N, CA, C, O and CB atoms as a CASP TS submission, in Angstrom:
PFRMAT TS
TARGET T0000
AUTHOR 0000-0000-0000
METHOD Language model
MODEL 1
PARENT N/A
ATOM      1  N   MET     1     108.391 -42.389  42.157  1.00  0.00           N
ATOM      2  CA  MET     1     108.720 -41.139  41.731  1.00  0.00           C
ATOM      3  C   MET     1     108.514 -41.364  40.439  1.00  0.00           C
ATOM      4  O   MET     1     107.975 -40.556  39.683  1.00  0.00           O
ATOM      5  CB  MET     1     110.016 -40.606  42.081  1.00  0.00           C
ATOM      6  N   PHE     2     108.992 -42.633  40.078  1.00  0.00           N
ATOM      7  CA  PHE     2     109.082 -43.136  38.699  1.00  0.00           C
ATOM      8  C   PHE     2     107.884 -43.316  37.929  1.00  0.00           C
ATOM      9  O   PHE     2     107.722 -43.582  36.738  1.00  0.00           O
ATOM     10  CB  PHE     2     109.700 -44.326  38.693  1.00  0.00           C
ATOM     11  N   LEU     3     107.272 -43.161  38.644  1.00  0.00           N
ATOM     12  CA  LEU     3     105.619 -43.716  38.453  1.00  0.00           C
ATOM     13  C   LEU     3     105.468 -42.576  37.342  1.00  0.00           C
ATOM     14  O   LEU     3     105.417 -42.908  36.158  1.00  0.00           O
ATOM     15  CB  LEU     3     104.276 -43.594  40.092  1.00  0.00           C
ATOM     16  N   PHE     4     105.393 -41.157  37.740  1.00  0.00           N
ATOM     17  CA  PHE     4     104.965 -39.778  37.082  1.00  0.00           C
ATOM     18  C   PHE     4     105.260 -39.520  35.584  1.00  0.00           C
ATOM     19  O   PHE     4     104.388 -39.183  34.783  1.00  0.00           O
ATOM     20  CB  PHE     4     105.668 -38.647  37.819  1.00  0.00           C
ATOM     21  N   PRO     5     106.340 -39.675  35.327  1.00  0.00           N
ATOM     22  CA  PRO     5     106.500 -39.773  33.827  1.00  0.00           C
ATOM     23  C   PRO     5     105.819 -41.090  33.127  1.00  0.00           C
ATOM     24  O   PRO     5     105.074 -40.753  32.207  1.00  0.00           O
ATOM     25  CB  PRO     5     108.071 -39.777  33.515  1.00  0.00           C
ATOM     26  N   ILE     6     105.874 -42.192  33.288  1.00  0.00           N
ATOM     27  CA  ILE     6     105.130 -43.049  32.923  1.00  0.00           C
ATOM     28  C   ILE     6     103.568 -42.844  32.894  1.00  0.00           C
ATOM     29  O   ILE     6     102.937 -43.387  31.988  1.00  0.00           O
ATOM     30  CB  ILE     6     105.495 -43.967  33.601  1.00  0.00           C
ATOM     31  N   ILE     7     102.846 -42.010  33.936  1.00  0.00           N
ATOM     32  CA  ILE     7     101.408 -41.405  33.831  1.00  0.00           C
ATOM     33  C   ILE     7     101.507 -40.419  32.828  1.00  0.00           C
ATOM     34  O   ILE     7     100.860 -40.603  31.797  1.00  0.00           O
ATOM     35  CB  ILE     7     100.831 -40.747  35.174  1.00  0.00           C
ATOM     36  N   GLY     8     102.187 -39.425  32.943  1.00  0.00           N
ATOM     37  CA  GLY     8     102.498 -38.283  32.178  1.00  0.00           C
ATOM     38  C   GLY     8     102.212 -38.575  30.455  1.00  0.00           C
ATOM     39  O   GLY     8     101.427 -38.071  29.652  1.00  0.00           O
ATOM     40  N   PHE     9     103.382 -39.766  30.332  1.00  0.00           N
ATOM     41  CA  PHE     9     103.369 -40.488  28.973  1.00  0.00           C
ATOM     42  C   PHE     9     102.217 -41.101  28.326  1.00  0.00           C
ATOM     43  O   PHE     9     102.010 -40.919  27.126  1.00  0.00           O
ATOM     44  CB  PHE     9     104.197 -41.474  29.031  1.00  0.00           C
ATOM     45  N   ALA    10     101.363 -41.904  29.137  1.00  0.00           N
ATOM     46  CA  ALA    10     100.553 -42.157  28.769  1.00  0.00           C
ATOM     47  C   ALA    10      98.846 -41.095  28.641  1.00  0.00           C
ATOM     48  O   ALA    10      98.037 -41.044  27.715  1.00  0.00           O
ATOM     49  CB  ALA    10     100.769 -43.182  29.382  1.00  0.00           C
ATOM     50  N   MET    11      98.851 -40.558  29.676  1.00  0.00           N
ATOM     51  CA  MET    11      98.057 -39.349  29.165  1.00  0.00           C
ATOM     52  C   MET    11      98.144 -38.669  27.910  1.00  0.00           C
ATOM     53  O   MET    11      97.262 -38.393  27.097  1.00  0.00           O
ATOM     54  CB  MET    11      98.239 -38.423  29.928  1.00  0.00           C
ATOM     55  N   MET    12      99.389 -38.450  27.907  1.00  0.00           N
ATOM     56  CA  MET    12      99.695 -37.743  26.430  1.00  0.00           C
ATOM     57  C   MET    12      99.484 -38.404  24.849  1.00  0.00           C
ATOM     58  O   MET    12      99.141 -37.898  23.781  1.00  0.00           O
ATOM     59  CB  MET    12     101.203 -37.446  26.476  1.00  0.00           C
ATOM     60  N   MET    13      99.747 -39.356  25.131  1.00  0.00           N
ATOM     61  CA  MET    13      99.821 -40.702  24.394  1.00  0.00           C
ATOM     62  C   MET    13      97.928 -40.815  24.138  1.00  0.00           C
ATOM     63  O   MET    13      97.382 -40.717  23.039  1.00  0.00           O
ATOM     64  CB  MET    13     100.736 -42.229  25.602  1.00  0.00           C
ATOM     65  N   THR    14      97.383 -40.987  25.154  1.00  0.00           N
ATOM     66  CA  THR    14      95.578 -40.628  24.955  1.00  0.00           C
ATOM     67  C   THR    14      95.191 -39.529  24.561  1.00  0.00           C
ATOM     68  O   THR    14      93.997 -39.577  24.266  1.00  0.00           O
ATOM     69  CB  THR    14      94.717 -40.648  26.131  1.00  0.00           C
ATOM     70  N   PHE    15      95.697 -38.430  24.397  1.00  0.00           N
ATOM     71  CA  PHE    15      95.275 -37.221  24.279  1.00  0.00           C
ATOM     72  C   PHE    15      95.644 -37.382  22.493  1.00  0.00           C
ATOM     73  O   PHE    15      94.806 -37.106  21.635  1.00  0.00           O
ATOM     74  CB  PHE    15      96.104 -35.981  25.398  1.00  0.00           C
ATOM     75  N   MET    16      96.708 -37.757  22.252  1.00  0.00           N
ATOM     76  CA  MET    16      96.994 -37.716  20.449  1.00  0.00           C
ATOM     77  C   MET    16      96.338 -38.872  20.431  1.00  0.00           C
ATOM     78  O   MET    16      95.571 -38.842  19.469  1.00  0.00           O
ATOM     79  CB  MET    16      98.725 -37.760  19.612  1.00  0.00           C
ATOM     80  N   TYR    17      96.267 -39.703  20.911  1.00  0.00           N
ATOM     81  CA  TYR    17      95.097 -40.745  20.014  1.00  0.00           C
ATOM     82  C   TYR    17      93.623 -40.097  19.596  1.00  0.00           C
ATOM     83  O   TYR    17      93.107 -40.381  18.515  1.00  0.00           O
ATOM     84  CB  TYR    17      94.635 -42.173  21.068  1.00  0.00           C
ATOM     85  N   LEU    18      92.846 -38.988  20.777  1.00  0.00           N
ATOM     86  CA  LEU    18      91.885 -38.762  20.557  1.00  0.00           C
ATOM     87  C   LEU    18      91.833 -37.295  19.843  1.00  0.00           C
ATOM     88  O   LEU    18      90.795 -36.633  19.828  1.00  0.00           O
ATOM     89  CB  LEU    18      91.272 -39.034  21.634  1.00  0.00           C
ATOM     90  N   MET    19      93.145 -36.817  19.210  1.00  0.00           N
ATOM     91  CA  MET    19      93.064 -35.774  18.987  1.00  0.00           C
ATOM     92  C   MET    19      93.644 -36.385  17.517  1.00  0.00           C
ATOM     93  O   MET    19      93.155 -35.758  16.577  1.00  0.00           O
ATOM     94  CB  MET    19      93.677 -34.707  19.978  1.00  0.00           C
ATOM     95  N   PHE    20      94.256 -37.095  17.240  1.00  0.00           N
ATOM     96  CA  PHE    20      94.669 -37.316  15.179  1.00  0.00           C
ATOM     97  C   PHE    20      94.567 -38.940  15.226  1.00  0.00           C
ATOM     98  O   PHE    20      94.767 -39.367  14.089  1.00  0.00           O
ATOM     99  CB  PHE    20      96.915 -36.674  14.386  1.00  0.00           C
ATOM    100  N   GLY    21      94.360 -39.837  16.020  1.00  0.00           N
ATOM    101  CA  GLY    21      94.256 -41.263  15.847  1.00  0.00           C
ATOM    102  C   GLY    21      92.989 -41.809  14.819  1.00  0.00           C
ATOM    103  O   GLY    21      92.927 -42.619  13.894  1.00  0.00           O
ATOM    104  N   ARG    22      92.253 -41.123  15.343  1.00  0.00           N
ATOM    105  CA  ARG    22      90.688 -41.420  15.032  1.00  0.00           C
ATOM    106  C   ARG    22      90.494 -41.281  13.353  1.00  0.00           C
ATOM    107  O   ARG    22      89.516 -40.636  12.976  1.00  0.00           O
ATOM    108  CB  ARG    22      89.589 -40.169  15.923  1.00  0.00           C
ATOM    109  N   ARG    23      91.315 -41.815  12.425  1.00  0.00           N
ATOM    110  CA  ARG    23      90.931 -41.441  11.076  1.00  0.00           C
ATOM    111  C   ARG    23      89.419 -41.565  10.348  1.00  0.00           C
ATOM    112  O   ARG    23      88.872 -42.668  10.369  1.00  0.00           O
ATOM    113  CB  ARG    23      91.788 -42.187  10.346  1.00  0.00           C
ATOM    114  N   GLY    24      88.711 -40.362   9.666  1.00  0.00           N
ATOM    115  CA  GLY    24      87.358 -41.039   9.110  1.00  0.00           C
ATOM    116  C   GLY    24      86.196 -40.512  10.140  1.00  0.00           C
ATOM    117  O   GLY    24      85.083 -40.139   9.769  1.00  0.00           O
ATOM    118  N   HIS    25      86.654 -40.547  11.509  1.00  0.00           N
ATOM    119  CA  HIS    25      86.052 -40.597  12.489  1.00  0.00           C
ATOM    120  C   HIS    25      85.633 -39.133  13.511  1.00  0.00           C
ATOM    121  O   HIS    25      84.691 -39.063  14.300  1.00  0.00           O
ATOM    122  CB  HIS    25      86.802 -41.536  13.018  1.00  0.00           C
ATOM    123  N   GLY    26      86.775 -37.925  13.160  1.00  0.00           N
ATOM    124  CA  GLY    26      86.651 -36.967  13.852  1.00  0.00           C
ATOM    125  C   GLY    26      86.857 -37.014  15.330  1.00  0.00           C
ATOM    126  O   GLY    26      87.124 -38.069  15.906  1.00  0.00           O
ATOM    127  N   SER    27      86.758 -36.097  15.819  1.00  0.00           N
ATOM    128  CA  SER    27      87.154 -35.597  17.444  1.00  0.00           C
ATOM    129  C   SER    27      85.894 -36.346  18.102  1.00  0.00           C
ATOM    130  O   SER    27      84.813 -36.488  17.530  1.00  0.00           O
ATOM    131  CB  SER    27      87.159 -33.562  17.817  1.00  0.00           C
ATOM    132  N   PRO    28      86.213 -36.820  19.446  1.00  0.00           N
ATOM    133  CA  PRO    28      84.642 -37.404  20.435  1.00  0.00           C
ATOM    134  C   PRO    28      84.034 -35.921  20.494  1.00  0.00           C
ATOM    135  O   PRO    28      82.837 -36.043  20.235  1.00  0.00           O
ATOM    136  CB  PRO    28      84.954 -38.240  22.528  1.00  0.00           C
ATOM    137  N   TRP    29      84.299 -34.765  20.691  1.00  0.00           N
ATOM    138  CA  TRP    29      83.871 -34.037  21.003  1.00  0.00           C
ATOM    139  C   TRP    29      83.174 -32.853  19.651  1.00  0.00           C
ATOM    140  O   TRP    29      82.925 -31.744  20.125  1.00  0.00           O
ATOM    141  CB  TRP    29      84.794 -33.800  21.910  1.00  0.00           C
ATOM    142  N   GLN    30      82.921 -32.962  18.407  1.00  0.00           N
ATOM    143  CA  GLN    30      82.492 -32.940  17.284  1.00  0.00           C
ATOM    144  C   GLN    30      81.251 -33.572  16.953  1.00  0.00           C
ATOM    145  O   GLN    30      80.961 -34.733  17.244  1.00  0.00           O
ATOM    146  CB  GLN    30      83.336 -33.315  16.651  1.00  0.00           C
ATOM    147  N   GLU    31      80.582 -32.815  16.375  1.00  0.00           N
ATOM    148  CA  GLU    31      79.324 -33.417  16.024  1.00  0.00           C
ATOM    149  C   GLU    31      79.287 -34.492  14.758  1.00  0.00           C
ATOM    150  O   GLU    31      80.055 -34.179  13.849  1.00  0.00           O
ATOM    151  CB  GLU    31      78.406 -32.257  15.734  1.00  0.00           C
ATOM    152  N   SER    32      78.533 -35.691  14.552  1.00  0.00           N
ATOM    153  CA  SER    32      78.780 -36.733  13.681  1.00  0.00           C
ATOM    154  C   SER    32      78.518 -36.003  12.272  1.00  0.00           C
ATOM    155  O   SER    32      79.402 -36.209  11.440  1.00  0.00           O
ATOM    156  CB  SER    32      77.835 -38.056  14.002  1.00  0.00           C
ATOM    157  N   GLY    33      77.636 -35.327  11.937  1.00  0.00           N
ATOM    158  CA  GLY    33      77.591 -34.216  10.957  1.00  0.00           C
ATOM    159  C   GLY    33      76.701 -35.099   9.996  1.00  0.00           C
ATOM    160  O   GLY    33      75.948 -34.516   9.217  1.00  0.00           O
ATOM    161  N   GLY    34      76.750 -36.413  10.014  1.00  0.00           N
ATOM    162  CA  GLY    34      75.730 -36.899   8.770  1.00  0.00           C
ATOM    163  C   GLY    34      74.493 -36.455   8.522  1.00  0.00           C
ATOM    164  O   GLY    34      74.217 -36.100   7.376  1.00  0.00           O
ATOM    165  N   ARG    35      73.388 -36.385   9.700  1.00  0.00           N
ATOM    166  CA  ARG    35      72.070 -35.878   9.687  1.00  0.00           C
ATOM    167  C   ARG    35      71.687 -34.881   9.843  1.00  0.00           C
ATOM    168  O   ARG    35      70.522 -34.580   9.587  1.00  0.00           O
ATOM    169  CB  ARG    35      71.475 -36.252  10.248  1.00  0.00           C
ATOM    170  N   GLN    36      73.127 -33.532  10.622  1.00  0.00           N
ATOM    171  CA  GLN    36      72.610 -32.360  10.268  1.00  0.00           C
ATOM    172  C   GLN    36      72.910 -31.794   9.238  1.00  0.00           C
ATOM    173  O   GLN    36      72.343 -30.729   8.994  1.00  0.00           O
ATOM    174  CB  GLN    36      72.740 -31.628  10.999  1.00  0.00           C
ATOM    175  N   SER    37      73.904 -32.328   8.296  1.00  0.00           N
ATOM    176  CA  SER    37      74.376 -31.474   7.358  1.00  0.00           C
ATOM    177  C   SER    37      73.267 -32.094   6.221  1.00  0.00           C
ATOM    178  O   SER    37      72.678 -31.308   5.480  1.00  0.00           O
ATOM    179  CB  SER    37      76.149 -31.572   7.060  1.00  0.00           C
ATOM    180  N   GLU    38      73.059 -33.365   6.148  1.00  0.00           N
ATOM    181  CA  GLU    38      71.900 -33.854   5.547  1.00  0.00           C
ATOM    182  C   GLU    38      70.574 -32.670   5.203  1.00  0.00           C
ATOM    183  O   GLU    38      70.120 -32.114   4.203  1.00  0.00           O
ATOM    184  CB  GLU    38      71.446 -35.004   6.569  1.00  0.00           C
ATOM    185  N   SER    39      70.290 -32.689   6.709  1.00  0.00           N
ATOM    186  CA  SER    39      69.116 -31.892   6.865  1.00  0.00           C
ATOM    187  C   SER    39      69.133 -30.428   6.812  1.00  0.00           C
ATOM    188  O   SER    39      68.231 -29.602   6.954  1.00  0.00           O
ATOM    189  CB  SER    39      68.599 -32.196   7.992  1.00  0.00           C
ATOM    190  N   ARG    40      70.304 -30.321   6.586  1.00  0.00           N
ATOM    191  CA  ARG    40      70.305 -28.591   5.748  1.00  0.00           C
ATOM    192  C   ARG    40      70.381 -28.618   4.507  1.00  0.00           C
ATOM    193  O   ARG    40      69.749 -27.938   3.699  1.00  0.00           O
ATOM    194  CB  ARG    40      71.527 -27.557   6.020  1.00  0.00           C
ATOM    195  N   ASP    41      71.236 -29.483   4.305  1.00  0.00           N
ATOM    196  CA  ASP    41      70.955 -29.585   2.437  1.00  0.00           C
ATOM    197  C   ASP    41      69.366 -29.279   2.184  1.00  0.00           C
ATOM    198  O   ASP    41      68.809 -28.189   2.060  1.00  0.00           O
ATOM    199  CB  ASP    41      71.307 -31.495   1.658  1.00  0.00           C
ATOM    200  N   SER    42      68.982 -30.216   2.160  1.00  0.00           N
ATOM    201  CA  SER    42      67.577 -30.839   2.337  1.00  0.00           C
ATOM    202  C   SER    42      66.334 -30.022   2.440  1.00  0.00           C
ATOM    203  O   SER    42      65.283 -30.320   1.872  1.00  0.00           O
ATOM    204  CB  SER    42      67.573 -31.592   3.503  1.00  0.00           C
ATOM    205  N   GLU    43      66.566 -28.656   3.424  1.00  0.00           N
ATOM    206  CA  GLU    43      65.635 -27.821   3.665  1.00  0.00           C
ATOM    207  C   GLU    43      65.132 -27.095   2.479  1.00  0.00           C
ATOM    208  O   GLU    43      65.746 -26.729   1.477  1.00  0.00           O
ATOM    209  CB  GLU    43      66.056 -27.025   4.591  1.00  0.00           C
ATOM    210  N   THR    44      63.411 -26.911   2.922  1.00  0.00           N
ATOM    211  CA  THR    44      62.755 -26.252   1.832  1.00  0.00           C
ATOM    212  C   THR    44      62.976 -24.610   2.328  1.00  0.00           C
ATOM    213  O   THR    44      63.300 -24.271   3.467  1.00  0.00           O
ATOM    214  CB  THR    44      61.030 -26.815   1.658  1.00  0.00           C
ATOM    215  N   ALA    45      62.745 -23.795   1.306  1.00  0.00           N
ATOM    216  CA  ALA    45      62.769 -22.485   1.435  1.00  0.00           C
ATOM    217  C   ALA    45      60.969 -21.824   2.452  1.00  0.00           C
ATOM    218  O   ALA    45      60.743 -20.701   2.904  1.00  0.00           O
ATOM    219  CB  ALA    45      63.029 -21.950  -0.423  1.00  0.00           C
ATOM    220  N   LEU    46      60.237 -22.840   2.464  1.00  0.00           N
ATOM    221  CA  LEU    46      59.450 -22.886   3.625  1.00  0.00           C
ATOM    222  C   LEU    46      59.676 -22.844   4.768  1.00  0.00           C
ATOM    223  O   LEU    46      59.243 -21.994   5.547  1.00  0.00           O
ATOM    224  CB  LEU    46      58.941 -23.612   3.680  1.00  0.00           C
ATOM    225  N   ASP    47      60.575 -23.998   5.094  1.00  0.00           N
ATOM    226  CA  ASP    47      61.356 -24.542   5.863  1.00  0.00           C
ATOM    227  C   ASP    47      61.793 -23.478   7.248  1.00  0.00           C
ATOM    228  O   ASP    47      61.697 -23.716   8.452  1.00  0.00           O
ATOM    229  CB  ASP    47      62.479 -24.993   4.929  1.00  0.00           C
ATOM    230  N   ILE    48      62.321 -22.183   6.504  1.00  0.00           N
ATOM    231  CA  ILE    48      62.846 -21.271   6.948  1.00  0.00           C
ATOM    232  C   ILE    48      61.698 -20.310   7.822  1.00  0.00           C
ATOM    233  O   ILE    48      61.838 -20.224   9.042  1.00  0.00           O
ATOM    234  CB  ILE    48      63.549 -20.708   5.823  1.00  0.00           C
ATOM    235  N   PRO    49      60.337 -19.456   6.999  1.00  0.00           N
ATOM    236  CA  PRO    49      59.829 -18.594   7.708  1.00  0.00           C
ATOM    237  C   PRO    49      58.751 -19.874   9.010  1.00  0.00           C
ATOM    238  O   PRO    49      58.361 -19.597  10.145  1.00  0.00           O
ATOM    239  CB  PRO    49      58.940 -17.354   6.485  1.00  0.00           C
ATOM    240  N   ALA    50      58.578 -21.125   8.279  1.00  0.00           N
ATOM    241  CA  ALA    50      58.186 -21.847   9.657  1.00  0.00           C
ATOM    242  C   ALA    50      58.801 -21.937  10.731  1.00  0.00           C
ATOM    243  O   ALA    50      58.187 -21.821  11.791  1.00  0.00           O
ATOM    244  CB  ALA    50      58.010 -22.949   9.579  1.00  0.00           C
ATOM    245  N   ARG    51      60.119 -22.159  10.700  1.00  0.00           N
ATOM    246  CA  ARG    51      60.878 -21.884  11.898  1.00  0.00           C
ATOM    247  C   ARG    51      61.280 -20.787  12.538  1.00  0.00           C
ATOM    248  O   ARG    51      62.035 -20.934  13.499  1.00  0.00           O
ATOM    249  CB  ARG    51      61.755 -22.318  11.812  1.00  0.00           C
ATOM    250  N   ARG    52      60.828 -19.359  12.109  1.00  0.00           N
ATOM    251  CA  ARG    52      60.674 -18.198  12.363  1.00  0.00           C
ATOM    252  C   ARG    52      59.951 -18.149  13.182  1.00  0.00           C
ATOM    253  O   ARG    52      60.058 -17.833  14.368  1.00  0.00           O
ATOM    254  CB  ARG    52      60.432 -17.533  11.580  1.00  0.00           C
ATOM    255  N   TYR    53      58.748 -18.627  12.276  1.00  0.00           N
ATOM    256  CA  TYR    53      56.515 -18.421  12.997  1.00  0.00           C
ATOM    257  C   TYR    53      57.030 -19.487  14.240  1.00  0.00           C
ATOM    258  O   TYR    53      56.464 -19.138  15.276  1.00  0.00           O
ATOM    259  CB  TYR    53      54.371 -19.562  11.409  1.00  0.00           C
ATOM    260  N   ALA    54      57.931 -20.691  14.479  1.00  0.00           N
ATOM    261  CA  ALA    54      57.853 -21.424  15.499  1.00  0.00           C
ATOM    262  C   ALA    54      58.456 -20.243  17.207  1.00  0.00           C
ATOM    263  O   ALA    54      57.998 -20.085  18.338  1.00  0.00           O
ATOM    264  CB  ALA    54      58.913 -22.914  14.950  1.00  0.00           C
ATOM    265  N   ARG    55      59.639 -19.710  16.452  1.00  0.00           N
ATOM    266  CA  ARG    55      60.613 -19.365  17.521  1.00  0.00           C
ATOM    267  C   ARG    55      60.130 -18.072  18.120  1.00  0.00           C
ATOM    268  O   ARG    55      60.830 -17.465  18.931  1.00  0.00           O
ATOM    269  CB  ARG    55      62.112 -19.227  16.973  1.00  0.00           C
ATOM    270  N   GLY    56      58.544 -17.487  17.608  1.00  0.00           N
ATOM    271  CA  GLY    56      57.815 -16.085  17.491  1.00  0.00           C
ATOM    272  C   GLY    56      58.665 -15.249  16.651  1.00  0.00           C
ATOM    273  O   GLY    56      57.914 -14.478  16.054  1.00  0.00           O
ATOM    274  N   GLU    57      59.705 -15.070  16.372  1.00  0.00           N
ATOM    275  CA  GLU    57      60.364 -14.162  15.424  1.00  0.00           C
ATOM    276  C   GLU    57      59.452 -13.020  13.983  1.00  0.00           C
ATOM    277  O   GLU    57      59.747 -11.884  13.611  1.00  0.00           O
ATOM    278  CB  GLU    57      61.365 -15.320  14.743  1.00  0.00           C
ATOM    279  N   ILE    58      58.453 -13.850  13.561  1.00  0.00           N
ATOM    280  CA  ILE    58      57.288 -12.862  13.134  1.00  0.00           C
ATOM    281  C   ILE    58      55.634 -13.288  13.496  1.00  0.00           C
ATOM    282  O   ILE    58      55.117 -13.812  14.483  1.00  0.00           O
ATOM    283  CB  ILE    58      57.419 -12.727  11.454  1.00  0.00           C
ATOM    284  N   THR    59      55.276 -12.961  12.632  1.00  0.00           N
ATOM    285  CA  THR    59      53.715 -12.718  13.691  1.00  0.00           C
ATOM    286  C   THR    59      52.586 -13.941  12.617  1.00  0.00           C
ATOM    287  O   THR    59      53.425 -14.106  11.732  1.00  0.00           O
ATOM    288  CB  THR    59      52.837 -10.246  13.602  1.00  0.00           C
ATOM    289  N   GLN    60      51.496 -14.729  12.195  1.00  0.00           N
ATOM    290  CA  GLN    60      50.886 -15.249  12.034  1.00  0.00           C
ATOM    291  C   GLN    60      50.853 -14.406  10.435  1.00  0.00           C
ATOM    292  O   GLN    60      51.209 -15.032   9.437  1.00  0.00           O
ATOM    293  CB  GLN    60      49.992 -15.435  13.118  1.00  0.00           C
ATOM    294  N   LYS    61      50.423 -13.039  10.332  1.00  0.00           N
ATOM    295  CA  LYS    61      49.768 -12.663   9.048  1.00  0.00           C
ATOM    296  C   LYS    61      51.637 -12.963   8.114  1.00  0.00           C
ATOM    297  O   LYS    61      51.974 -13.479   7.048  1.00  0.00           O
ATOM    298  CB  LYS    61      48.814 -10.531   9.121  1.00  0.00           C
ATOM    299  N   GLU    62      52.252 -12.412   9.066  1.00  0.00           N
ATOM    300  CA  GLU    62      53.638 -12.075   7.947  1.00  0.00           C
ATOM    301  C   GLU    62      53.903 -13.449   7.412  1.00  0.00           C
ATOM    302  O   GLU    62      54.024 -13.716   6.217  1.00  0.00           O
ATOM    303  CB  GLU    62      55.282 -11.399   8.761  1.00  0.00           C
ATOM    304  N   PHE    63      53.999 -14.469   8.612  1.00  0.00           N
ATOM    305  CA  PHE    63      53.986 -16.045   7.959  1.00  0.00           C
ATOM    306  C   PHE    63      53.214 -16.478   7.104  1.00  0.00           C
ATOM    307  O   PHE    63      53.835 -16.913   6.134  1.00  0.00           O
ATOM    308  CB  PHE    63      53.775 -16.994   8.757  1.00  0.00           C
ATOM    309  N   GLU    64      51.816 -16.585   6.990  1.00  0.00           N
ATOM    310  CA  GLU    64      50.843 -16.310   5.725  1.00  0.00           C
ATOM    311  C   GLU    64      51.411 -15.402   4.402  1.00  0.00           C
ATOM    312  O   GLU    64      51.540 -15.848   3.262  1.00  0.00           O
ATOM    313  CB  GLU    64      49.526 -15.477   6.329  1.00  0.00           C
ATOM    314  N   GLN    65      51.624 -14.437   4.708  1.00  0.00           N
ATOM    315  CA  GLN    65      52.205 -13.837   3.208  1.00  0.00           C
ATOM    316  C   GLN    65      53.698 -14.472   2.975  1.00  0.00           C
ATOM    317  O   GLN    65      53.716 -14.616   1.753  1.00  0.00           O
ATOM    318  CB  GLN    65      52.365 -11.926   3.218  1.00  0.00           C
ATOM    319  N   MET    66      54.666 -14.824   3.358  1.00  0.00           N
ATOM    320  CA  MET    66      55.818 -15.116   3.114  1.00  0.00           C
ATOM    321  C   MET    66      55.654 -16.833   2.476  1.00  0.00           C
ATOM    322  O   MET    66      56.394 -17.294   1.607  1.00  0.00           O
ATOM    323  CB  MET    66      56.697 -14.805   4.501  1.00  0.00           C
ATOM    324  N   LYS    67      54.599 -17.537   3.096  1.00  0.00           N
ATOM    325  CA  LYS    67      53.929 -18.655   2.748  1.00  0.00           C
ATOM    326  C   LYS    67      53.306 -18.341   0.961  1.00  0.00           C
ATOM    327  O   LYS    67      53.851 -18.709  -0.080  1.00  0.00           O
ATOM    328  CB  LYS    67      52.657 -18.889   4.046  1.00  0.00           C
ATOM    329  N   GLU    68      52.395 -17.784   1.075  1.00  0.00           N
ATOM    330  CA  GLU    68      51.780 -17.110  -0.384  1.00  0.00           C
ATOM    331  C   GLU    68      52.776 -17.159  -1.441  1.00  0.00           C
ATOM    332  O   GLU    68      52.920 -17.892  -2.419  1.00  0.00           O
ATOM    333  CB  GLU    68      51.349 -15.477  -0.268  1.00  0.00           C
ATOM    334  N   SER    69      53.603 -15.894  -0.837  1.00  0.00           N
ATOM    335  CA  SER    69      54.305 -15.836  -1.793  1.00  0.00           C
ATOM    336  C   SER    69      55.344 -16.896  -2.342  1.00  0.00           C
ATOM    337  O   SER    69      55.683 -16.937  -3.525  1.00  0.00           O
ATOM    338  CB  SER    69      54.750 -14.875  -1.571  1.00  0.00           C
ATOM    339  N   LEU    70      55.807 -17.734  -1.374  1.00  0.00           N
ATOM    340  CA  LEU    70      56.708 -18.826  -2.084  1.00  0.00           C
ATOM    341  C   LEU    70      56.187 -20.013  -2.350  1.00  0.00           C
ATOM    342  O   LEU    70      56.986 -20.937  -2.499  1.00  0.00           O
ATOM    343  CB  LEU    70      57.823 -19.160  -1.390  1.00  0.00           C
ATOM    344  N   SER    71      55.026 -20.234  -2.452  1.00  0.00           N
ATOM    345  CA  SER    71      54.124 -20.750  -3.399  1.00  0.00           C
ATOM    346  C   SER    71      53.866 -20.567  -4.531  1.00  0.00           C
ATOM    347  O   SER    71      53.609 -21.520  -5.268  1.00  0.00           O
ATOM    348  CB  SER    71      53.310 -20.690  -3.152  1.00  0.00           C
ATOM    349  N   ASN    72      53.865 -19.024  -5.063  1.00  0.00           N
ATOM    350  CA  ASN    72      53.485 -18.718  -5.764  1.00  0.00           C
ATOM    351  C   ASN    72      55.117 -18.392  -7.197  1.00  0.00           C
ATOM    352  O   ASN    72      55.188 -17.561  -8.102  1.00  0.00           O
ATOM    353  CB  ASN    72      52.509 -17.735  -5.025  1.00  0.00           C
ATOM    354  N   VAL    73      55.838 -19.169  -6.881  1.00  0.00           N
ATOM    355  CA  VAL    73      57.156 -18.844  -7.450  1.00  0.00           C
ATOM    356  C   VAL    73      57.187 -20.580  -7.803  1.00  0.00           C
ATOM    357  O   VAL    73      58.161 -21.078  -8.367  1.00  0.00           O
ATOM    358  CB  VAL    73      58.531 -17.981  -6.242  1.00  0.00           C
TER
END
């Protein structure tokens, strides 16, 4: 009977550590942020239409037009 409060306290302390005790590391369910945020910052203007073309959102003709207009800038 006295074990339940001890187990509950231990679970609460583990939860608090995961939420607040990992200074600078973030929560375990968050992305690392390093590589993904850097890749978004270094994305070129041509990467966006290329990704849209790869997903099938635009046609090849539209992609070529965008690519040509971006190379003229």
